[in-house]
C-alpha positions as CSV (number, residue, x, y, z in Angstrom):
1,M,0.0,0.0,0.0
2,F,2.7,2.4,1.0
3,E,5.5,2.0,-1.6
4,D,9.0,3.4,-0.8
5,R,9.6,6.8,-2.3
6,P,12.8,8.6,-2.9
7,E,13.8,11.2,-0.3
8,R,12.7,14.7,-1.5
9,F,15.4,17.2,-2.1
10,A,15.5,19.5,0.9
11,P,17.6,20.6,3.9
12,W,18.7,17.8,6.2
13,K,15.9,18.4,8.7
14,R,13.5,16.9,6.2
15,F,15.5,13.7,6.0
16,L,15.4,12.7,9.7
17,T,14.3,9.1,9.0
18,G,17.7,8.1,10.5
19,S,18.5,4.6,11.8
20,L,17.9,2.6,14.9
21,V,21.5,3.4,15.9
22,M,20.3,6.5,17.6
23,I,17.7,4.6,19.5
24,L,20.5,2.4,21.0
25,V,22.6,5.4,21.7
26,A,19.6,6.9,23.5
27,A,18.9,3.6,25.3
28,T,22.5,3.3,26.4
29,V,22.4,6.9,27.7
30,A,19.2,6.2,29.6
31,T,20.6,3.0,31.1
32,L,23.8,4.6,32.3
33,T,22.5,7.9,33.6
34,A,19.2,6.9,35.1
35,F,20.5,5.3,38.3
36,S,21.1,8.8,39.6
37,Q,17.9,10.3,38.1
38,R,15.5,7.3,38.0
39,Q,12.5,9.2,39.2
40,S,12.9,12.0,36.8
41,V,13.4,9.5,33.9
42,V,10.2,7.7,34.9
43,Q,8.3,11.0,34.8
44,V,9.8,11.8,31.4
45,I,8.8,8.4,30.0
46,G,5.3,8.6,31.5
47,K,4.4,11.8,29.7
48,R,4.8,10.3,26.2
49,A,4.2,6.6,27.0
50,Y,1.8,4.5,24.9
51,D,-1.6,3.7,26.5
52,N,-2.0,0.3,28.3
53,S,-3.5,-1.4,25.2
54,I,-0.1,-2.1,23.8
55,S,0.9,-4.1,26.9
56,R,-1.3,-7.1,26.0
57,Y,1.1,-7.8,23.1
58,L,4.2,-7.6,25.3
59,K,5.6,-10.2,27.6
60,A,5.8,-8.9,31.1
61,P,9.4,-9.0,32.3
62,T,10.2,-11.3,35.2
63,G,13.5,-10.0,36.3
64,G,15.5,-12.2,33.8
65,P,16.9,-11.3,30.4
66,Q,14.7,-9.0,28.2
67,T,14.2,-8.4,24.5
68,I,13.6,-4.8,23.5
69,L,12.0,-3.7,20.2
70,L,13.4,-0.5,18.9
71,I,11.5,1.4,16.2
72,G,12.7,4.4,14.3
73,S,9.8,6.4,13.0
74,D,9.4,9.6,10.9
75,S,6.5,11.9,10.5
76,R,7.3,14.4,7.8
77,K,5.6,17.8,7.5
78,E,4.7,17.1,3.9
79,D,3.1,13.7,4.8
80,R,1.1,15.3,7.6
81,R,-0.2,17.9,5.1
82,L,-1.3,15.2,2.8
83,G,-2.9,13.2,5.6
84,L,-0.4,10.3,5.3
85,P,0.5,8.3,8.4
86,P,4.0,8.3,9.9
87,R,6.4,5.6,8.7
88,S,8.9,3.3,10.4
89,D,12.4,3.6,8.9
90,T,14.1,0.8,10.8
91,M,13.2,-1.9,13.3
92,M,15.8,-3.6,15.6
93,L,15.6,-6.2,18.3
94,V,18.1,-6.0,21.2
95,R,18.6,-8.8,23.8
96,L,19.9,-7.8,27.2
97,D,21.2,-10.9,28.9
98,P,24.2,-10.7,31.3
99,D,24.9,-14.4,30.9
100,L,25.7,-14.0,27.2
101,A,29.2,-13.1,26.1
102,V,27.7,-10.5,23.7
103,T,24.8,-8.2,23.3
104,P,22.9,-9.7,20.3
105,V,21.1,-7.2,17.9
106,L,18.9,-8.2,15.0
107,S,17.9,-5.7,12.4
108,I,14.6,-6.4,10.7
109,P,14.8,-5.5,6.9
110,R,12.2,-2.9,6.2
111,D,11.3,-4.7,2.9
112,L,10.9,-8.2,4.6
113,K,7.9,-10.0,3.2
114,V,5.6,-11.0,6.0
115,T,2.0,-11.5,7.0
116,I,0.7,-8.5,8.8
117,P,-2.2,-9.6,11.1
118,G,-5.5,-8.5,9.6
119,R,-3.8,-6.9,6.6
120,G,-2.2,-9.8,4.6
121,V,1.2,-10.2,2.9
122,T,3.3,-7.1,2.4
123,K,6.5,-5.4,3.5
124,I,7.0,-5.3,7.2
125,N,7.6,-1.5,7.3
126,E,4.0,-1.0,6.4
127,A,2.9,-2.4,9.8
128,Y,3.8,0.9,11.5
129,S,1.9,3.0,8.9
130,L,-1.1,0.7,9.2
131,G,-1.3,0.2,12.9
132,G,1.6,1.9,14.8
133,A,3.9,0.2,17.2
134,K,1.2,-2.2,18.3
135,L,0.9,-3.8,14.9
136,V,4.7,-3.9,14.5
137,I,4.9,-5.9,17.7
138,R,2.2,-8.3,16.6
139,T,3.9,-8.8,13.2
140,I,7.4,-9.4,14.5
141,T,6.1,-11.8,17.1
142,L,4.1,-13.8,14.5
143,A,7.1,-13.9,12.1
144,T,9.8,-14.8,14.5
145,G,8.1,-16.4,17.5
146,L,9.9,-14.0,19.9
147,E,8.4,-12.6,23.0
148,I,9.1,-8.9,23.3
149,N,9.3,-7.3,26.7
150,H,9.5,-3.6,25.9
151,V,9.2,-1.2,22.9
152,V,11.1,2.0,22.4
153,N,10.0,4.3,19.5
154,I,12.2,7.3,18.6
155,D,11.5,10.1,16.2
156,F,14.9,11.0,14.7
157,R,14.9,14.7,15.3
158,G,17.2,14.2,18.3
159,F,19.9,12.1,16.5
160,I,22.2,14.9,15.5
161,Q,22.0,16.5,18.9
162,A,22.7,13.2,20.7
163,V,25.7,12.3,18.6
164,D,27.2,15.7,19.0
165,R,26.5,15.7,22.7
166,I,28.5,12.5,23.3
167,G,31.5,14.0,21.4
168,C,30.9,12.4,17.9
169,V,31.9,8.9,17.0
170,Y,35.1,7.6,15.4
171,T,33.9,5.4,12.6
172,D,35.5,3.1,10.1
173,I,34.0,4.1,6.7
174,D,34.2,1.2,4.3
175,R,34.0,3.2,1.0
176,R,33.1,6.6,-0.3
177,Y,29.4,7.5,0.1
178,Y,28.3,10.1,-2.4
179,N,25.1,11.4,-3.9
180,G,24.8,14.9,-5.3
181,N,21.5,14.7,-7.1
182,V,23.1,16.1,-10.2
183,G,20.6,16.1,-13.0
184,A,17.9,14.5,-10.8
185,F,14.3,15.7,-10.8
186,V,13.1,16.9,-7.4
187,R,10.7,14.0,-7.0
188,E,13.5,11.5,-7.9
189,A,16.2,13.1,-5.6
190,Y,17.7,11.2,-2.7
191,A,19.3,12.7,0.3
192,K,22.7,14.3,-0.4
193,I,25.8,12.7,1.1
194,N,29.5,13.1,0.7
195,I,31.6,11.0,3.1
196,K,35.0,9.7,2.0
197,A,36.4,6.3,2.9
198,G,38.6,5.8,5.9
199,Y,38.6,5.9,9.7
200,Q,37.4,9.3,10.9
201,K,35.2,11.2,13.4
202,L,31.6,11.6,12.4
203,C,29.5,14.3,14.0
204,G,25.7,14.8,13.9
205,P,24.8,15.5,10.3
206,K,27.4,13.2,8.7
207,A,26.6,10.4,11.2
208,L,23.0,10.7,10.2
209,D,23.8,10.6,6.5
210,F,26.0,7.5,7.0
211,V,23.7,5.3,9.0
212,R,20.6,6.1,6.9
213,F,22.1,5.8,3.4
214,R,20.2,3.3,1.3
215,H,20.4,4.6,-2.3
216,L,22.9,2.1,-3.8
217,D,22.7,-1.0,-1.5
218,N,20.1,-3.1,0.1
219,D,18.4,-3.4,3.5
220,I,20.8,-6.1,4.7
221,V,23.9,-3.9,4.1
222,R,22.1,-0.9,5.6
223,G,21.3,-2.7,8.8
224,A,24.9,-4.0,9.0
225,R,26.1,-0.4,8.6
226,Q,23.9,0.8,11.4
227,Q,25.1,-1.9,13.7
228,S,28.7,-1.2,12.8
229,F,28.2,2.4,13.8
230,L,26.6,1.2,17.0
231,R,29.5,-1.1,17.9
232,Q,32.0,1.7,17.4
233,A,29.9,4.2,19.4
234,K,29.6,1.8,22.2
235,Q,33.4,1.2,22.2
236,Q,34.3,4.8,22.8
237,V,31.4,6.4,24.8
238,G,32.3,5.8,28.4
239,V,30.1,6.0,31.5
240,T,31.9,9.2,32.6
241,A,31.0,11.0,29.4
242,L,27.4,9.9,29.7
243,F,27.0,11.1,33.3
244,K,28.6,14.4,32.4
245,N,26.0,15.0,29.8
246,A,23.1,13.3,31.6
247,K,20.7,16.3,31.8
248,S,21.0,17.4,28.2
249,L,20.8,13.8,26.9
250,K,17.8,13.1,29.0
251,N,16.1,16.2,27.5
252,I,16.9,15.0,24.0
253,I,15.4,11.6,24.8
254,A,12.4,13.1,26.4
255,K,11.5,15.0,23.3
256,N,12.0,12.2,20.8
257,T,11.2,8.9,22.6
258,R,8.0,6.9,23.3
259,T,7.9,3.6,25.2
260,D,5.4,1.2,26.6
261,R,3.9,2.3,29.9
262,G,5.6,-0.5,31.7
263,L,8.9,1.5,31.6
264,A,7.1,4.4,33.4
265,N,7.2,2.2,36.5
266,G,10.3,2.7,38.7
267,H,10.6,-1.0,39.5
268,N,10.4,-2.2,35.9
269,L,12.8,0.6,34.8
270,Q,15.3,-0.5,37.5
271,R,15.2,-4.0,36.2
272,L,16.0,-2.9,32.7
273,L,18.7,-0.5,33.8
274,S,20.4,-3.2,35.8
275,L,20.4,-5.5,32.8
276,G,21.7,-2.6,30.7
277,V,24.6,-1.9,33.0
278,K,25.5,-5.5,33.3
279,S,25.5,-5.9,29.5
280,S,27.2,-2.6,28.8
281,G,30.7,-4.1,28.7
282,K,29.7,-6.8,26.2
283,P,30.4,-6.4,22.5
284,V,27.5,-5.8,20.2
285,Y,26.9,-8.9,18.0
286,Q,25.2,-8.5,14.6
287,V,22.6,-11.3,14.2
288,Q,22.1,-12.2,10.6
289,I,19.0,-13.9,9.0
290,P,20.4,-17.0,7.2
291,N,19.6,-17.9,3.6
292,I,18.0,-14.5,2.8
293,G,16.9,-13.7,-0.7
294,F,15.3,-11.0,-2.8
295,E,12.2,-10.8,-5.0
296,N,11.9,-8.2,-7.6
297,D,8.9,-9.4,-9.6
298,G,6.5,-6.6,-8.6
299,P,7.2,-5.0,-5.2
300,S,10.9,-5.4,-4.2
301,Y,10.9,-7.8,-1.3
302,V,13.4,-9.3,1.1
303,I,12.6,-13.0,1.4
304,A,13.3,-15.2,4.4
305,S,11.7,-18.6,5.3
306,E,10.0,-19.2,8.6
307,S,12.8,-21.5,9.6
308,S,15.4,-18.8,8.8
309,L,13.6,-16.2,10.9
310,H,13.2,-18.6,13.8
311,K,16.9,-19.5,13.6
312,A,17.8,-15.8,13.7
313,A,15.4,-15.4,16.7
314,H,17.2,-18.3,18.4
315,T,20.6,-16.7,18.0
316,L,19.2,-13.4,19.3
317,K,17.9,-15.1,22.4
318,F,20.7,-17.5,23.2
319,G,23.7,-15.8,21.5
320,P,25.9,-17.0,18.7
321,K,28.0,-20.2,18.6
322,T,31.5,-19.2,19.3
323,K,34.8,-20.8,18.5
324,P,37.2,-21.4,21.5
325,P,39.7,-18.5,22.0
326,R,42.9,-18.9,20.1
327,T,46.3,-18.0,21.3
328,G,48.9,-17.0,18.9
329,G,52.1,-18.1,17.9
330,G,54.5,-20.2,19.8
331,A,57.2,-22.1,18.0
332,G,55.1,-25.2,17.8
333,S,52.1,-23.5,16.2
334,A,54.4,-21.7,13.8
335,K,55.9,-25.0,12.6
336,S,52.4,-26.4,12.3
337,R,51.2,-23.5,10.2
338,K,54.4,-23.8,8.1
339,K,53.8,-27.5,7.6
340,R,50.1,-26.9,6.6
341,S,51.2,-24.1,4.2
342,R,53.7,-26.4,2.5
343,S,51.2,-29.1,2.1
344,S,48.4,-26.9,0.7
345,G,50.7,-24.7,-1.4
346,S,47.8,-22.4,-2.4
347,L,45.8,-19.4,-1.3
348,P,42.4,-19.8,0.4
349,A,39.5,-20.5,-1.9
350,G,38.4,-17.5,-3.9
351,M,41.6,-15.6,-3.7
352,I,44.3,-14.7,-6.2
353,Y,47.8,-13.1,-6.2
354,A,47.6,-9.4,-7.2
355,K,50.9,-7.8,-6.2
356,D,51.0,-5.1,-9.0
357,E,47.4,-4.1,-8.3
358,G,48.2,-3.7,-4.6
359,K,51.3,-1.6,-5.4
360,K,49.2,0.8,-7.5
361,Q,46.8,1.3,-4.6
362,A,49.8,2.0,-2.3
363,V,50.9,4.7,-4.7
364,I,47.5,6.3,-4.4
365,A,47.2,5.8,-0.7
366,G,50.7,7.1,0.0
367,F,50.3,10.3,-2.0
368,R,51.9,13.2,-0.1
369,I,51.8,11.4,3.2
370,G,54.5,10.6,5.7
371,L,52.9,7.4,7.0
372,P,54.2,4.0,5.7
373,V,51.7,2.2,3.4
374,Y,51.2,-1.5,3.7
375,Y,49.5,-2.9,0.6
376,P,48.0,-6.4,0.1
377,T,49.6,-8.6,-2.5
378,V,46.5,-10.9,-2.7
379,R,42.8,-10.1,-3.2
380,L,39.5,-11.8,-3.6
381,A,39.1,-13.0,-7.2
382,T,35.7,-11.3,-7.5
383,A,36.8,-8.0,-6.0
384,Q,38.1,-4.8,-7.7
385,Y,40.2,-2.0,-6.1
386,K,38.4,1.3,-6.3
387,D,41.0,4.0,-7.3
388,S,38.4,6.7,-6.7
389,H,37.8,5.6,-3.1
390,T,41.4,4.8,-2.0
391,R,43.0,7.9,-0.6
392,S,45.4,9.5,1.9
393,Y,44.2,12.2,4.3
394,R,44.7,13.9,7.7
395,M,42.5,13.4,10.7
396,T,42.3,14.5,14.4
397,T,42.8,12.0,17.3
398,D,40.8,12.1,20.5
399,E,43.7,14.0,22.1
400,G,43.3,16.7,19.5
401,K,46.5,15.8,17.5
402,R,46.6,15.8,13.8
403,A,47.5,12.4,12.3
404,S,48.2,11.1,8.8
405,A,46.0,8.3,7.5
406,W,45.3,6.3,4.4
407,R,42.7,3.8,3.2
408,I,42.7,1.1,0.4
409,V,39.2,0.1,-0.8
410,A,38.2,-3.1,-2.6
411,D,34.7,-3.6,-4.0
412,M,33.2,-7.1,-4.0
413,T,31.5,-6.6,-7.3
414,R,29.1,-9.5,-7.0
415,E,27.8,-8.4,-3.6
416,S,25.9,-5.1,-3.7
417,G,27.2,-2.6,-1.1
418,E,30.0,-4.9,0.2
419,Y,33.5,-3.5,0.4
420,Y,36.6,-4.6,2.4
421,G,39.7,-2.5,2.9
422,V,43.1,-1.9,4.5
423,Q,43.5,1.1,6.8
424,G,46.6,2.9,8.3
425,V,46.6,5.7,10.8
426,N,49.5,7.4,12.7
427,W,47.7,6.7,16.0
428,D,48.8,4.0,18.3
429,D,45.5,3.3,20.2
430,P,42.4,4.4,18.1
431,P,39.1,3.4,19.8
432,I,38.3,0.8,17.2
433,L,41.3,-1.3,18.3
434,K,40.3,-1.6,21.9
435,G,39.9,-5.1,23.4
436,P,41.2,-7.6,20.8
437,H,40.0,-11.1,21.4
438,T,43.3,-12.8,20.7
439,T,46.6,-12.5,18.9
440,K,48.2,-14.6,16.1
441,K,51.7,-14.5,14.8
442,I,52.0,-14.9,11.1
443,R,55.4,-14.6,9.2
444,G,57.0,-12.9,12.1
445,R,54.3,-10.3,12.6
446,T,51.9,-10.3,15.6
447,F,48.3,-9.5,14.7
448,D,45.4,-8.6,16.9
449,L,42.2,-10.5,16.0
450,Y,38.7,-9.1,16.6
451,Y,35.8,-11.5,16.4
452,E,32.0,-11.2,16.3
453,G,30.7,-14.5,17.4
454,N,32.5,-17.0,15.1
455,K,33.2,-14.4,12.4
456,L,36.5,-12.5,12.1
457,G,35.8,-8.8,11.6
458,M,39.2,-7.2,11.8
459,V,42.9,-8.1,11.8
460,A,45.3,-5.4,13.1
461,F,48.9,-4.7,13.9
462,H,50.9,-1.8,15.4
463,K,54.3,-0.5,14.4
464,N,56.3,2.6,15.4
465,G,53.3,4.3,17.1
466,A,51.0,3.7,14.1
467,S,48.1,1.3,13.6
468,F,47.2,-0.8,10.5
469,W,44.2,-3.1,10.0
470,V,42.3,-5.2,7.5
471,Q,38.5,-4.6,7.8
472,N,36.0,-7.2,6.7
473,T,32.9,-6.1,4.7
474,L,29.9,-4.8,6.6
475,T,28.1,-8.2,6.6
476,R,31.4,-10.1,7.1
477,K,31.5,-11.8,3.7
478,L,35.2,-12.6,3.9
479,T,36.1,-15.9,5.6
480,E,38.6,-16.1,8.4
481,K,41.2,-17.7,6.1
482,Q,40.7,-15.0,3.5
483,M,41.1,-12.2,6.1
484,L,44.3,-13.8,7.5
485,A,45.7,-14.3,4.0
486,I,45.2,-10.6,3.2
487,A,46.8,-9.6,6.5
488,A,49.7,-11.9,6.0
489,S,50.3,-10.6,2.5
490,L,50.7,-7.0,3.6
491,R,54.0,-5.5,2.2
492,K,55.5,-2.1,3.0
493,R,55.7,0.3,0.0
494,H,59.3,1.5,-0.5
């Protein structure tokens, strides 16, 4: 009924459809500040809470783990003038369970084909337009089998203010995001964006542009981008900063958030806050829906079977299967790896040698920069380096120092919106490299490994006060063997 429409060309305030990332930022803020201001938070929540009718579709929390539904909604001035209902831009489920090693988060694709109770088969994002948060809860429960304990609905007008208030977020940008609407008719124009590839600090407007971009990729990649931003925000925003800005952040939340009335109860809120604090040190884990597909015959749908949705729901509830921690590189393990290498005598499946291509990227990345460039001598066979995205640049550290940096970008041409890359920055301890899971010694170099469940997301090393890393794609398309092969192949440009 309500087909997706391009964003109308206008100032950024008309494009505040945002992403659920801001909801989690707001939820984290509320969690970590409300212990000292619980009663005032209860009062704030109570003023805009939904009526009690929504509670019949929520599972009353019992003091154990809880599942939170986060909805990002948008009510545009033009839509109100035309009598159109508000729309949900993104839906996300978060599981707070201190017994899990991670905080699982499941993004629900807005184009997911589902049965909406009383309405029939259509895209899940229509549930909000047709019946508000209540119908969204019913639809997700029917599709996944999950019991939801609380709902938080945020209008995105506060996103820019909240991100700026927490001091902006250092973000690993996988490729260049650009849309200038050159030659586009007003009704066909999408939101403008111009963010270059590479690790950098994103403040309000650019952070919003980044997490909500959906012009040239799909809902799956978009959800992964939002969760990537969330992970990085969570890494660097400490409790001290949140308490320092508690009052202003609370006001931002108050103006832009609605919850179920259960959270307007001090006892229930205390339970949720306790879970939030206990889970705050856990890494965010991106739950993926397996065997997902796309249908373009008529409406553009994201397709997932009932078993796939239930499997994702199970991972959200109980956490991902994890591999045992690995320790790196004694003499015995080095010999073992060497023996395996001799016996296999080849690269991991899907990879090829591409030393000359890597050198070319090193020339681009090292242009007028005093930082060493380490380039890969192997690549994915189906990937292409993006000369127009690879670059050298200057950035500012969290101590206010100027630092040289570079980024090499590879496009996985058969996977829409998927890019992997190699990053260098003259900064010994950037926030993204906090808390490696283990180390591994390969060819005499010690690498830090960063996992998300059983997936390797990043491989990094440090040298002479600088940091270098290989970053997987947003949805972690590269296998562990491929990631390690790229890292092991890195050569210094002379």
